[in-house]
C-alpha positions as CSV (number, residue, x, y, z in Angstrom):
1,X,119.5,79.4,78.3
2,X,117.7,79.9,81.7
3,X,114.5,79.6,80.9
4,X,111.6,81.2,82.7
5,X,108.2,80.0,83.2
6,X,105.3,82.4,83.5
7,X,102.2,80.9,83.7
8,X,98.9,82.7,82.6
9,X,99.2,85.9,80.3
10,X,96.2,87.8,81.1
11,X,96.4,92.1,81.4
12,X,98.6,92.4,84.4
13,X,101.3,90.1,82.3
14,X,102.0,92.9,79.7
15,X,104.6,94.6,81.3
16,X,106.1,91.8,83.1
17,X,106.8,89.3,80.5
18,X,108.2,92.7,78.3
19,X,110.2,93.4,80.4
20,X,111.5,89.7,81.1
21,X,112.2,89.2,77.5
22,X,114.2,92.4,77.1
23,X,116.6,91.5,79.7
24,X,117.0,87.8,77.7
25,X,119.8,88.7,75.7
26,X,122.0,90.2,78.6
27,X,120.6,87.7,81.2
28,X,120.8,84.8,78.9
29,X,117.1,83.9,79.2
30,X,114.5,82.2,77.4
31,X,110.7,83.5,78.6
32,X,108.3,80.3,78.2
33,X,104.7,82.2,78.7
34,X,102.1,79.2,79.2
35,X,98.5,80.2,79.0
36,X,95.3,78.2,78.4
37,X,95.1,80.8,74.9
38,X,97.8,79.8,72.8
39,X,97.1,82.8,70.8
40,X,97.1,85.5,74.0
41,X,100.3,83.6,75.2
42,X,101.4,83.9,71.6
43,X,100.3,88.1,71.5
44,X,102.3,88.7,74.8
45,X,105.7,87.1,73.3
46,X,105.3,88.7,70.3
47,X,107.9,86.7,68.4
48,X,110.6,87.2,70.4
49,X,113.7,85.0,69.5
50,X,114.2,84.2,73.0
51,X,110.5,83.6,73.8
52,X,107.8,80.5,73.5
53,X,104.6,80.6,73.8
54,X,102.6,77.3,74.8
55,X,98.8,76.2,75.7
56,X,98.4,74.9,78.9
57,X,95.7,73.7,80.8
58,X,97.0,74.3,84.3
59,X,94.3,71.4,85.6
60,X,96.2,69.4,83.8
61,X,98.5,67.5,85.8
62,X,100.6,66.0,83.5
63,X,101.0,69.0,81.0
64,X,101.9,71.2,84.5
65,X,104.7,69.2,85.7
66,X,106.1,69.0,82.5
67,X,106.3,72.8,82.2
68,X,107.5,73.3,85.6
69,X,110.1,70.5,85.5
70,X,111.9,72.3,82.2
71,X,112.1,75.6,84.1
72,X,114.5,77.4,86.1
73,X,112.0,79.6,88.2
74,X,108.4,79.6,88.0
75,X,106.1,82.5,87.9
76,X,102.6,81.8,88.4
77,X,100.2,84.8,87.3
78,X,97.1,82.7,87.8
79,X,93.9,83.4,89.9
80,X,95.0,82.8,93.7
81,X,93.2,79.8,94.3
82,X,95.3,77.8,91.5
83,X,99.3,79.2,92.7
84,X,99.4,76.2,95.2
85,X,99.2,72.9,92.5
86,X,102.1,74.6,90.9
87,X,103.6,75.4,94.4
88,X,103.7,72.0,95.1
89,X,105.1,70.7,91.8
90,X,107.9,73.6,91.9
91,X,108.4,72.0,95.5
92,X,108.7,68.4,93.9
93,X,111.3,69.5,91.2
94,X,113.1,72.0,93.0
95,X,112.3,75.5,91.4
96,X,111.7,78.2,93.3
97,X,108.2,80.4,92.7
98,X,106.9,84.2,92.2
99,X,103.7,85.0,92.4
100,X,101.3,88.5,93.4
101,X,98.5,87.0,95.5
102,X,98.0,87.2,98.9
103,X,99.5,83.9,100.7
104,X,97.0,81.4,101.4
105,X,97.1,79.2,104.5
106,X,97.9,76.1,102.0
107,X,100.7,78.2,101.1
108,X,101.8,78.8,104.3
109,X,101.9,75.1,105.4
110,X,104.9,74.6,102.0
111,X,107.1,76.9,104.1
112,X,108.9,74.5,106.1
113,X,109.7,72.2,103.4
114,X,111.0,75.4,100.8
115,X,113.4,76.2,103.6
116,X,114.7,72.4,103.6
117,X,115.2,72.7,99.9
118,X,116.4,76.2,99.7
119,X,113.6,77.5,97.8
120,X,112.5,80.7,97.7
121,X,108.5,81.2,96.7
122,X,107.9,85.1,96.8
123,X,104.3,86.1,97.2
124,X,102.5,89.7,97.6
125,X,105.2,91.0,94.9
126,X,102.6,93.2,92.9
127,X,100.6,96.3,93.5
128,X,98.7,96.1,96.8
129,X,100.1,93.8,98.1
130,X,103.6,94.4,96.9
131,X,104.5,97.6,96.5
132,X,103.1,98.7,99.6
133,X,104.3,96.4,101.5
134,X,108.2,97.6,100.2
135,X,107.3,101.0,100.7
136,X,105.8,101.4,103.9
137,X,108.8,98.9,105.6
138,X,111.6,100.9,103.7
139,X,110.2,104.1,105.3
140,X,109.5,102.2,108.9
141,X,113.0,100.5,108.9
142,X,114.3,103.8,108.3
143,X,112.4,105.5,111.1
144,X,113.7,102.3,113.3
145,X,117.0,102.8,112.6
146,X,117.2,106.2,114.0
147,X,115.5,104.7,117.3
148,X,112.5,106.1,116.4
149,X,108.6,105.2,117.9
150,X,105.9,104.4,115.0
151,X,102.8,105.9,116.1
152,X,100.9,106.3,113.0
153,X,100.5,104.3,109.7
154,X,97.6,105.0,107.4
155,X,98.5,103.3,103.9
156,X,95.9,104.0,100.7
157,X,95.5,102.4,97.3
158,X,93.6,103.0,94.1
159,X,93.5,101.9,90.8
160,X,91.5,105.4,88.6
161,X,91.1,106.8,85.4
162,X,94.1,109.2,84.3
163,X,92.9,112.9,84.6
164,X,93.5,112.8,80.6
165,X,91.2,110.1,80.2
166,X,88.5,111.2,83.0
167,X,85.3,112.0,80.9
168,X,82.4,110.9,83.2
169,X,81.2,112.4,86.7
170,X,82.3,109.5,88.7
171,X,85.7,110.3,88.1
172,X,86.2,106.4,87.8
173,X,86.5,103.6,85.3
174,X,87.0,100.0,85.2
175,X,91.0,99.3,85.8
176,X,90.8,95.5,87.4
177,X,88.1,93.5,87.8
178,X,84.8,95.2,88.0
179,X,83.3,92.4,89.5
180,X,85.8,92.7,92.8
181,X,84.4,96.8,92.7
182,X,81.2,96.1,93.0
183,X,81.4,93.6,95.9
184,X,84.1,96.0,98.0
185,X,83.8,96.0,101.2
186,X,81.5,93.1,101.7
187,X,81.8,90.9,104.0
188,X,81.8,91.8,107.5
189,X,82.5,95.6,109.2
190,X,85.8,97.3,108.3
191,X,88.3,97.1,111.1
192,X,91.1,99.9,112.2
193,X,92.6,101.1,115.1
194,X,92.3,105.4,116.1
195,X,94.4,106.7,118.6
196,X,94.1,103.1,120.8
197,X,90.2,102.5,120.2
198,X,89.5,99.6,117.8
199,X,87.2,101.3,115.5
200,X,84.6,99.3,113.3
201,X,82.5,100.2,110.3
202,X,79.6,98.5,108.9
203,X,79.1,97.9,105.5
204,X,75.7,99.9,105.4
205,X,78.1,102.9,106.4
206,X,81.2,102.0,105.1
207,X,81.0,104.9,102.0
208,X,80.2,107.9,104.4
209,X,83.3,107.3,106.5
210,X,86.2,108.3,104.1
211,X,89.4,109.9,104.5
212,X,90.1,113.1,102.2
213,X,94.1,112.9,100.4
214,X,95.7,115.4,99.3
215,X,98.5,114.5,96.2
216,X,100.6,117.1,94.8
217,X,100.1,117.6,91.1
218,X,96.8,115.8,91.4
219,X,94.5,117.4,93.8
220,X,92.3,116.1,96.0
221,X,90.9,112.2,96.3
222,X,88.9,110.0,99.2
223,X,89.5,106.4,100.5
224,X,87.2,104.3,102.0
225,X,88.5,101.9,105.0
226,X,89.8,98.4,104.0
227,X,87.6,95.2,105.9
228,X,90.9,94.6,107.7
229,X,93.3,97.6,107.7
230,X,95.1,95.1,110.9
231,X,96.2,91.9,109.1
232,X,99.7,93.5,108.3
233,X,100.2,94.5,112.0
234,X,102.2,91.8,113.3
235,X,104.3,91.3,109.8
236,X,105.1,94.9,109.7
237,X,106.4,94.9,114.0
238,X,103.3,97.5,114.5
239,X,101.6,95.7,117.3
240,X,101.8,98.3,119.9
241,X,101.1,101.2,117.2
242,X,98.2,103.8,118.0
243,X,96.5,104.5,114.8
244,X,96.4,101.9,111.6
245,X,94.2,102.5,109.0
246,X,94.6,101.2,105.1
247,X,92.0,102.3,102.7
248,X,90.9,102.1,99.0
249,X,91.3,105.3,97.0
250,X,89.1,107.0,94.7
251,X,88.4,110.6,93.3
252,X,86.2,113.3,95.6
253,X,82.6,112.1,95.6
254,X,82.9,108.5,94.2
255,X,81.9,107.0,98.1
256,X,78.8,109.3,98.6
257,X,77.3,108.2,95.1
258,X,77.8,104.7,95.5
259,X,76.4,104.4,98.5
260,X,73.3,105.2,96.8
261,X,73.7,101.3,95.2
262,X,74.1,99.8,98.8
263,X,71.0,101.2,100.1
264,X,69.4,100.4,97.2
265,X,70.6,96.9,97.7
266,X,72.2,96.8,94.0
267,X,75.7,95.3,95.2
268,X,73.8,92.3,96.9
269,X,75.0,88.9,95.9
270,X,73.2,86.8,97.6
271,X,70.0,86.1,95.5
272,X,68.6,86.2,92.1
273,X,66.5,88.2,90.6
274,X,63.0,87.0,88.7
275,X,63.3,87.3,84.9
276,X,66.2,89.3,84.9
277,X,66.8,88.5,81.3
278,X,64.0,90.0,80.3
279,X,64.2,93.4,82.2
280,X,64.9,97.2,81.1
281,X,67.8,99.1,83.6
282,X,64.6,101.0,84.7
283,X,62.8,98.0,85.6
284,X,65.8,97.1,87.7
285,X,65.8,99.8,89.6
286,X,62.4,100.0,90.2
287,X,62.4,96.6,91.5
288,X,63.9,98.3,94.9
289,X,61.6,101.3,95.4
290,X,57.8,101.2,96.9
291,X,55.1,100.6,94.9
292,X,53.2,103.6,93.6
293,X,50.9,103.8,90.4
294,X,51.6,107.8,90.3
295,X,54.9,108.3,91.1
296,X,57.6,108.0,88.4
297,X,60.8,105.8,89.3
298,X,62.9,109.0,89.2
299,X,60.5,110.7,92.0
300,X,60.1,107.3,94.0
301,X,64.4,107.0,94.1
302,X,64.5,110.5,94.7
303,X,62.3,110.8,97.5
304,X,63.8,107.1,99.0
305,X,67.0,108.7,99.4
306,X,66.4,112.3,100.3
307,X,68.4,113.2,96.6
308,X,67.6,116.7,95.1
309,X,67.2,117.3,91.7
310,X,70.1,119.2,91.3
311,X,72.2,117.4,93.6
312,X,75.6,115.9,91.7
313,X,74.4,112.3,92.7
314,X,71.5,112.4,90.9
315,X,73.2,113.5,87.5
316,X,75.6,110.5,88.3
317,X,72.9,108.1,88.4
318,X,71.4,109.4,85.2
319,X,74.4,109.3,83.8
320,X,74.6,105.5,84.3
321,X,71.4,105.2,82.4
322,X,70.1,103.6,85.3
323,X,66.4,104.8,84.3
324,X,66.6,103.8,80.8
325,X,63.2,101.3,79.4
326,X,65.3,100.6,75.9
327,X,68.5,99.2,77.6
328,X,68.0,95.7,78.5
329,X,69.9,93.7,81.7
330,X,69.8,90.5,79.4
331,X,71.5,88.0,82.0
332,X,69.4,85.2,83.0
333,X,68.8,84.4,86.4
334,X,71.1,87.4,87.8
335,X,71.7,88.9,90.9
336,X,71.8,92.5,92.1
337,X,75.2,92.7,92.1
338,X,75.8,91.0,88.5
339,X,73.2,93.8,87.1
340,X,74.7,96.7,88.6
341,X,78.0,95.3,87.0
342,X,76.9,94.9,83.8
343,X,75.3,98.6,84.3
344,X,78.6,99.8,84.9
345,X,80.7,98.0,82.4
346,X,78.1,99.7,79.9
347,X,79.7,103.0,80.8
348,X,83.0,102.4,83.0
349,X,85.1,100.3,80.6
350,X,88.3,102.3,79.4
351,X,88.2,103.5,75.7
352,X,90.7,102.4,73.4
353,X,92.8,105.9,73.9
354,X,92.1,106.0,77.5
355,X,95.0,105.5,80.3
356,X,94.7,104.3,83.8
357,X,96.2,105.7,86.9
358,X,97.3,104.1,90.2
359,X,97.6,106.4,93.2
360,X,99.4,104.8,96.5
361,X,99.8,107.4,100.0
362,X,101.6,106.3,103.3
363,X,101.3,108.4,106.1
364,X,103.8,107.8,109.0
365,X,103.8,108.9,112.6
366,X,106.4,108.6,114.9
367,X,108.3,110.0,118.2
368,X,112.1,110.7,117.2
369,X,114.3,112.3,120.2
370,X,111.2,113.2,122.1
371,X,109.3,115.3,119.0
372,X,106.3,113.8,117.0
373,X,107.0,114.1,113.5
374,X,104.9,112.6,110.3
375,X,106.0,111.9,106.6
376,X,103.8,111.5,103.8
377,X,104.6,109.5,100.7
378,X,102.9,109.4,97.6
379,X,103.2,107.7,94.1
380,X,100.8,108.3,90.9
381,X,101.8,105.9,88.4
382,X,100.4,106.8,84.8
383,X,99.7,104.1,82.1
384,X,100.8,104.2,78.6
385,X,98.0,102.8,76.7
386,X,95.7,99.8,76.8
387,X,98.4,96.6,77.1
388,X,101.2,98.7,78.7
389,X,98.3,100.1,81.9
390,X,99.7,101.3,85.1
391,X,98.1,98.4,86.6
392,X,100.1,96.2,84.6
393,X,103.1,97.8,85.1
394,X,102.7,98.4,89.2
395,X,101.9,94.9,89.4
396,X,104.2,92.7,86.5
397,X,107.4,94.8,87.2
398,X,107.9,94.4,90.7
399,X,107.5,90.5,89.6
400,X,109.5,90.2,86.8
401,X,112.3,92.0,89.0
402,X,111.9,89.7,91.8
403,X,112.5,86.7,89.7
404,X,115.3,88.2,88.1
405,X,117.2,89.2,91.7
406,X,116.2,85.6,92.7
407,X,117.3,83.7,89.9
408,X,120.6,85.6,89.9
409,X,121.0,84.6,93.9
410,X,120.5,88.2,94.9
411,X,117.9,87.4,96.9
412,X,118.7,84.4,98.6
413,X,116.4,84.1,102.2
414,X,114.4,80.7,101.5
415,X,111.1,79.8,102.0
416,X,107.1,81.2,101.8
417,X,107.5,85.0,102.3
418,X,106.4,88.4,101.0
419,X,108.7,91.4,99.9
420,X,109.4,93.2,103.7
421,X,112.7,92.6,104.4
422,X,115.5,94.7,103.4
423,X,117.1,91.9,101.4
424,X,114.3,92.4,98.8
425,X,112.8,95.8,98.9
426,X,115.6,97.6,98.6
427,X,117.2,96.6,94.9
428,X,113.7,96.1,93.9
429,X,112.4,99.6,94.8
430,X,115.4,101.5,93.3
431,X,114.6,99.1,90.1
432,X,111.3,100.4,89.9
433,X,112.4,104.1,90.2
434,X,114.2,104.1,87.1
435,X,111.3,102.4,85.5
436,X,109.4,105.5,86.5
437,X,107.1,103.9,89.8
438,X,108.5,106.3,92.6
439,X,107.8,107.8,95.8
440,X,107.9,111.3,96.8
441,X,108.2,112.4,100.4
442,X,107.7,115.6,102.3
443,X,107.3,116.8,106.2
444,X,103.9,116.9,107.4
445,X,102.8,118.1,110.7
446,X,101.8,115.5,112.9
447,X,98.2,115.2,114.3
448,X,97.6,111.8,115.3
449,X,94.7,111.7,112.9
450,X,93.2,112.6,110.0
451,X,90.8,116.2,110.6
452,X,89.1,115.7,107.0
453,X,88.1,112.1,107.9
454,X,84.5,112.2,107.1
455,X,82.2,110.7,109.8
456,X,78.6,111.5,108.7
């Protein structure tokens, strides 16, 4: 049997492993799931006769090499910084490799050797990056094949709570790493290009400059700009495009309320709070406000940020128990961002019966036969449950499908790569559609910009 080694059995691997196990009889596969936690690996394998769970310390070179040596292909679902050791072992033993992570400089450095050994190191084949690349390139290539000229490309993606599980004022729950949500947008100004002009949004203004999106059947959403919208300009062959903007999707109103945390300083991760373990949530909130022996914390915050008492933003802040004197931080030497994450986890953790939702939308503006046109392409995926979440499906299924197609010789171009060629994206998108991950397209008037972009 052909052995597929899956390293890492976290939440996003559920759909990946199940897909491969379901294919194992017809495809003559054995799936080895390796994780530092043997129990977690066993849960994912589910006693399947073509699956094996094994404990693996990825930092133990002998263990790691032995596992990779016995595989026909390797899937790494590890944290991104751990892929490189796996990749080097794959080179040593002549194994192709698949990951959902961004291509690192260390990974790029392995390209020539991978080509020489006719190995495929497929990266960025999850959701974002991954499904975004494939669905975008499919339309861009189609436009080019008709001799169309690309004028505009905007791309948005977000992990949200499904409508039936949306029961808080923020219309949001954590479906991915909470720390990444708290730190989103930090580390430099957001950069994009609008009608040929470079635009920059500093962090302190990022969540007040949002894009309004409409998704048929699901209503209005908003998106804030990603830090570097131009990262894939050359990769997509869009060097001369007039407008290029990428953003993260939230429900309308989220960003304006989130901006309160930024203005207070609660998302700062650069210093620790004194005596944080003994603080109440109220103490934490008060620590960012001016001293006044007469006014309450609530009054000081409303006055400082000019929030009216009947403003929905105020209700959102109150819903998080930011003013509770009984809820305790309980974290020693914590940064403001770590404390805010703790507070948000209390309110935004998915309940047992909750479902998540992935939303993605692309806008393609182009000129064809002297006429300017625009295509809107949208995808919504709802999770089944807490195991087979929308996030697990949209991250894990592309990885699984790519792995099997590489193993079967249907994807053959060697080297370190992402899924932007027709050889890769066409068969994978087709199979994703069969699994309910479908993009719906429609023509809309070409404007060259979004008139609903908020500039406040």
